[in-house]
Kinemage of the C-alpha trace (Angstrom):
@kinemage 1
@onewidth
@group {chain A} dominant
@subgroup {mainchain}
@vectorlist {calphas} color= white
{ca met a 1} P 0.105 0.021 -0.008
{ca arg a 2} L 1.048 3.356 -0.510
{ca trp a 3} L 1.031 5.663 2.461
{ca leu a 4} L 0.869 9.461 3.374
{ca ile a 5} L 2.217 9.821 6.998
{ca asp a 6} L 0.437 13.510 8.449
{ca glu a 7} L 3.095 15.494 10.285
{ca met a 8} L 1.751 14.923 14.039
{ca leu a 9} L 2.781 11.602 13.787
{ca pro a 10} L 5.843 10.353 13.803
{ca pro a 11} L 7.781 10.333 10.583
{ca ala a 12} L 9.780 6.778 11.623
{ca thr a 13} L 6.389 5.285 10.811
{ca ala a 14} L 7.046 5.456 6.864
{ca ala a 15} L 10.554 3.737 7.397
{ca glu a 16} L 8.634 1.250 9.935
{ca leu a 17} L 6.081 0.404 7.277
{ca thr a 18} L 8.662 0.213 4.761
{ca glu a 19} L 9.590 -2.403 6.535
{ca phe a 20} L 6.324 -4.310 6.179
{ca gly a 21} L 7.169 -4.378 2.357
{ca his a 22} L 4.539 -0.478 1.456
{ca glu a 23} L 5.739 2.338 0.363
{ca ala a 24} L 5.604 4.871 2.881
{ca val a 25} L 6.653 8.693 2.949
{ca ser a 26} L 6.032 11.052 5.790
{ca val a 27} L 4.706 14.704 5.060
{ca ala a 28} L 8.413 16.140 5.609
{ca gln a 29} L 9.461 13.575 3.421
{ca ala a 30} L 7.374 14.815 0.321
{ca gly a 31} L 8.581 17.943 1.189
{ca leu a 32} L 4.707 19.162 2.813
{ca ala a 33} L 6.139 20.173 6.143
{ca gly a 34} L 3.792 23.211 7.570
{ca ser a 35} L 1.592 22.569 4.220
{ca glu a 36} L -1.897 23.331 4.336
{ca asp a 37} L -4.315 20.121 5.127
{ca ala a 38} L -5.642 20.941 1.935
{ca thr a 39} L -2.366 20.792 -0.245
{ca val a 40} L -1.621 17.532 1.955
{ca tyr a 41} L -4.637 15.891 0.825
{ca glu a 42} L -4.306 16.873 -2.746
{ca ser a 43} L -0.559 15.403 -2.824
{ca ala a 44} L -1.957 12.264 -1.820
{ca val a 45} L -4.585 12.513 -4.271
{ca glu a 46} L -1.952 12.742 -7.076
{ca gln a 47} L 0.461 10.343 -5.761
{ca arg a 48} L -2.208 7.896 -4.989
{ca arg a 49} L -1.704 7.525 -1.174
{ca val a 50} L -3.623 6.671 2.110
{ca ile a 51} L -3.328 9.555 4.131
{ca val a 52} L -2.633 8.614 7.596
{ca thr a 53} L -3.623 10.786 10.444
{ca glu a 54} L -4.600 11.937 13.718
{ca asn a 55} L -6.681 15.227 12.638
{ca phe a 56} L -9.929 13.936 12.480
{ca ala a 57} L -11.925 17.299 12.179
{ca asp a 58} L -9.755 18.773 9.184
{ca phe a 59} L -9.387 15.799 7.044
{ca ala a 60} L -12.785 14.317 7.621
{ca lys a 61} L -14.386 17.421 6.227
{ca ile a 62} L -11.630 17.874 3.296
{ca thr a 63} L -12.680 14.316 2.524
{ca ser a 64} L -16.655 14.839 3.087
{ca asp a 65} L -16.518 17.889 0.407
{ca arg a 66} L -14.376 16.638 -2.013
{ca ile a 67} L -16.693 13.460 -2.156
{ca ala a 68} L -19.740 15.806 -2.333
{ca ala a 69} L -18.245 18.183 -5.239
{ca gly a 70} L -17.622 14.675 -7.285
{ca ala a 71} L -13.528 15.377 -6.705
{ca leu a 72} L -10.823 12.709 -6.679
{ca cys a 73} L -10.383 11.297 -3.367
{ca val a 74} L -8.455 8.895 -1.066
{ca pro a 75} L -9.093 6.715 1.830
{ca val a 76} L -7.846 8.361 4.567
{ca val a 77} L -7.179 6.416 7.877
{ca phe a 78} L -7.703 7.823 11.423
{ca val a 79} L -5.487 7.031 14.074
{ca gln a 80} L -5.413 8.178 17.908
{ca lys a 81} L -1.618 8.117 19.126
{ca leu a 82} L -2.644 7.772 23.147
{ca arg a 83} L -4.015 4.209 22.028
{ca his a 84} L -0.467 3.336 21.149
{ca pro a 85} L 2.937 3.213 22.972
{ca arg a 86} L 4.749 6.346 23.650
{ca gly a 87} L 8.193 7.251 22.569
{ca ser a 88} L 10.371 5.552 20.450
{ca ala a 89} L 7.901 2.705 20.490
{ca leu a 90} L 5.259 5.071 18.797
{ca ala a 91} L 6.288 4.196 15.027
{ca pro a 92} L 6.599 0.657 15.293
{ca ala a 93} L 3.473 0.242 16.715
{ca leu a 94} L 1.703 2.524 14.298
{ca ala a 95} L 2.993 0.641 11.284
{ca arg a 96} L 2.303 -2.986 12.704
{ca his a 97} L -1.123 -1.547 13.462
{ca leu a 98} L -1.353 0.234 9.878
{ca his a 99} L -0.151 -3.226 7.818
{ca arg a 100} L -2.404 -5.355 9.781
{ca trp a 101} L -5.405 -2.891 8.540
{ca ser a 102} L -3.894 -3.282 4.850
{ca val a 103} L -3.873 -6.844 5.065
{ca ala a 104} L -7.577 -6.745 6.272
{ca asn a 105} L -8.157 -4.013 3.950
{ca pro a 106} L -6.117 -4.360 1.033
{ca asn a 107} L -8.799 -2.253 -1.372
{ca pro a 108} L -9.761 0.464 0.765
{ca tyr a 109} L -12.620 2.554 -0.276
{ca his a 110} L -12.129 6.369 -0.674
{ca gly a 111} L -12.958 8.253 2.351
{ca val a 112} L -12.673 7.933 5.916
{ca his a 113} L -11.276 5.072 7.994
{ca trp a 114} L -11.141 4.149 11.787
{ca pro a 115} L -8.910 0.742 12.042
C-alpha cells in the first residue's frame, strides 16, 4: 500500500511501514512540512496514497467536501496516538497496526476509516 504519514505522527512510521513491504513517506519527506491540510490531501490524491492522520476534524471535512463535489479522493485512515505506546515505540506500533489493517483491507474505499 502507498501511505502518506501526516506530520503529527512520527516520520519513522514511514520507514517502519517500508519494512513491511509498503511504500510510505512522511509529510516531511514529501516536502509538505507545514503545508495546509488541503495541500497534503491533494498531494496524496496526485500520488495515490492513503493518508494516515490523527487530525479527524480537518481531514474528514476535506474528504466529505471532495466527495460532495465529485472530486477525486483517497482513503484517509485516522489513528489515535494515545491508543499506542509512547516515545520511540510509537512508530513501530503504528506501523504494525497499519500493516494489519492493510492486510484486512487491501482495497480500501476512498473515504474515512477508523482501523
